[in-house]
Each structure stands twice: as C-alpha cells, then as structure tokens.
C-alpha angles and dihedrals in degrees: 000000000000091000091049091050091049091049091049091049092049090048091051091049091051091048091049092049090048091050091049091049090048091050090049090049091049089049090053090047090053092053115102122246121241125221123181141180136183138204131182139178112194127217100159100007094237100119119096133176135203119206119179110158094177119037121172116237115228129253087042120248103068124102115274121256134206128239128194131172141174123207119193107190128201133191088021136337100263098100093044093050092046093048092049091053098045115022098083094052091044092053094046090047088060094055111093115243126249097030122151120238096269093042091049090054092047091052094050100083092055093042090053091055092049092044093052092049092046091051091051093045093049092047090057090070089065093065094225121149096207124108139193144202115234128203108180124185129189119188120195111172107305094339116100121191119190130187122183144177122178132016104304108112140217120203133176131209114199120173093336097314124109122219128188111225100177138050128239109233097190110125089230089060101043125054088179092061091047088053092047094053096044092047088054092054101265127127125234120194146117126276113278117221134186110304095031097276118147119220139176131020127326111279138188116245132245097041102023097236114158092206125081096201131037144126115262120003095133092166093059097067139238096308094078106075135190095218106126133219106241130199128175123191139173118223126216118251089268092076121208148217125269126200121197114185140164122240089267086077100036094049087060107032137043117231091250091053092049092054097040096049091055101035113136094017124115114253098264094048091042092055091048092049093051091051091048091051092050093050092045089054101047107003126243098305096143140010104293116202133168135182119192120195125187119200102202122193117229090249121039108250120210117234113276132208113261109252118240116254111266120229113266097016092110090066094069128087096237094083115121130202124250122212108243117232106257142149089234122078091211110153094216096059101105135142128195113269114238099202107069092155095075098062124028118214110221102173140359131173132152099165111145093213106107095191090055094046093051100036093086133146091221130122097037110258121248127198094250097054104040094117106037121132111240092221107035096028090220131121119284131196113266114255093004098062093211120148114240086221091059104061094156101057146020105270116225097335097250101351101134113148094240129028101273128187098054087180115069088003095154094048093051098042098046103033107030115031094055095044103051111094111228092239095064115112125242090252091055090049091052092050093045093050094045091052093050093047091050091052093048099039097106099035108040119097115232114235119196 
C-alpha cells in the first residue's frame, strides 16, 4: 500500500511538473515576437544605435527580453559610444536577482534610473567633455518600458492611436526644466549677439547646452542631470509599432507623417523610408537616425473598430496624449487621447529628484541587502548611505538600494540628504548626522 501511495504521489508530481512546463511553454507561445530595423544618415557621425532583439534574462530560466536604444551625441562621440557599450549592463546590474516576471518588470523603472546615473558617473572618470541623449527601450512580452534623457523621442502606434513614450528635455519644450535650473542657480536664455539681439534656442549657462538632461557634459555644470523620464506601458494583444528617432527626424517630420510614410513596410524598410522623408524635407543638416520596432502578436489579428470612450475613464491617470495632426513638428502640440483602453499605463515618473526616484519600497527589502547603493551595488554605511568604496565623498546623497534608517527616517530624508554638499568627506557626514540625531533624539518619531 505504501509503495502504491508513493508511486501515485510521484506520478502526480510528474504530472504537475509536466503541466507547469506545458503552461510555461504555452505562455512563451503567447508572447509576441519582436522585429526591428535601423537606418541612419550621418552628418557628424555622433549618432549610435543599440539593437538587441533577444537578451537573456539572468539568472537563466526566464523568458528573453528585447532592448533597443538610440544615442545622439554632441561635442564629440565619446559619451554616445560609452553609453552604448555600458548602459544595458549597468541597468541590468541594478535589477535585484531572483525576481519573478512581474517583480522584474516592477523593478525596471528604478533600475533604469540607477543605470543611467551609474553610466554618467562612470563616464566622468574619463575626463571627456562630450554628452549624449539616450532613449532606451526594454520590451518584455507586451510590456514596454522606456527611459529617456535629451530630445530623441520614442512614440508608439497601437491600433491607429499614437502614444508618446518619452519626454523632450529641450528647454524650449519644458517650462518645468527651465524652472528647475533657475531655482538651482543656473541661467537659462538665448545666445546674445552684437546689438543685444537674442537668437537660437534656450540654453543653460554656463555651457550653452540646449538640453536639461543628458549623459556626460561634464563641462556644462551640475544643472544638467542624467535622471531619466521613465514610462512603462502594457499593450493590448494587437501589438503595435514603435519609432525611436533622433532630432534629425523630429525637426523635419511630425509623428503622424513618420508613421504614415512607412505604414505597411517591414521595420528595416520603414526606418529607411522615415530617414529619407526627413532628409527630403529639410536636407541633411544633422545626424538622422531611426529605429522601427514591430511588436507582433502570435496570431495575426485583423483590424478592429476603436471602442468608444467609456464614461468616467478620463478621470484616471492612465490617459496618454495623442499627437495632433499638424504641419508643424512642434513637440508641445499634444491633445488628450480618448482611447485609454487600448494601452494601459503601468508607471510614469519624470521627477528630477534622484533621492526620491531611488528611495523606493520596491523590491521588498531583505536582510542581506538593506544597505546596498542603488548605483554602485556595493555596501553603504547605515544611516549615512555612503559607499565604502567612496571614502572621499558622499555617494549619491541618499541613493541606498533600500530605504535605510527605519528610525528617524523622516528627519534624515528631509533634512539631511538634500543639505549635504557632495564634496563633504565621510567624516564630516558622520559628525553632521550624529549631531542631528543627538538634537532629535527625544522628539523624532520612530518609523519602522
């Protein structure tokens, strides 16, 4: 009897394992395929692209994902080349190991922020003055996660509706970024010429850069930051087409024109056609690069009628913006999209505060990684959040991987991390923190 029971149990376990494997196989079969193509016409040779349709997830076992990126360099190609070679590994190095599929996706936005900042921080050691925009896209099944700094743009067309997945960090396109820089002590204005006339786009002074966010640009000063705008969405089962292009395209074409001129073409031919249209419109005045990505469902779905907007849907946050059809390629010309059901917004954040972006409760803390720097992934001192590998300076100003300092959390986060200049030594940080803790010992609420 015991032997029969054991045999039955083993049989049931094998059946369960087989069913799980079958379910996993069916899940992989239901995942869309990804096809991509690229085209470029060089003027300065400072545009670079990264196309990796099948990236292995580590530790091995999970479904592969796709990664695509566009780097539009300026003042040389050093930053663009360095970012292309390192940013994917830096981002993946900031994703905690052993996460499930949903947890892995939830950790991506924060890992993208940390990976961008790490890439910028590491590039500073090379003493180059060049900089680059970065538009970085990760596709995992029907979930698309985009991180961007600069003025290259990523747009999606899904069932006839256009969605903007990146932010434009030109000063001309963002009053918020102008306000951020001026509040920090920078100056934003146009170039003055003889006679007092102002010409050209808005720029940050000193330096004269017309972008508020980038990787590199060490000579411009502390006002230009590498903290990306991040958006994560989930497509419907119909899939969609994504276009990533440098400003050489968007200064010449509207989003509607870019999609319409390449509709029906495979990705490689579509990218080439978009570049040709841009050059035909304005000439080759800048490096002009385009990446086209098709997210194709496992079974071809016939076009469907757009559903009518349901009452009350406009109240929710997951409403995107659709580029209005216009003869002008102005970045700010957007109307509210009226079909929020087609694409679900999972995450969106463009806040420039690095300490806020990285001081997250996700993933769930574990006792072995309480004090891990989000950027360097090395141990930091409890409460002070200073990397042991960075004895000469405060590392990251509050960038620990998990929210440390459970006690006196509010006091430390609000009053210390934003006040300590990055040039202060570790010893000074310790003394400053000890003094503040002593003053607040009897009055600060303990938060666990």
